[in-house]
C-alpha angles and dihedrals in degrees: 000000000000090000091052092052091047093051092046090049092051091049092050092048090048092051092049092049091048092051091047094049094046091053089054094057101045095075098052119117117237109232118204113233092198116092120237123240090259091052092048090049093048095044098044116018097041091055091071105020138058090222123206116226113286092251091059091088133046123244090258091052092049090050090055094043095048092044089055094044093049088064096041099043098033099240118169116243090249093052096044089050089055091050092048092049091051093049094046093047088074088066095058 
């Protein structure tokens, strides 16, 4: 009988702790670990270039520039696409 009460008590405490912990984690913000196009541009391109404002070039110009810089600077396709989208967004 004492063992049954002890086991039941432990189960109830475990359930209460689980409910309490799960309520703590539901309100947390998910933070993206991937940089945005603007962050990639600021952290990479601006190190070597005195960049004009993004609206200084057309979308076609930015496509050519970012295509070239992907090869020169070693950007991944995903990252250079983010940079290009950021730069071209100034034209719209």
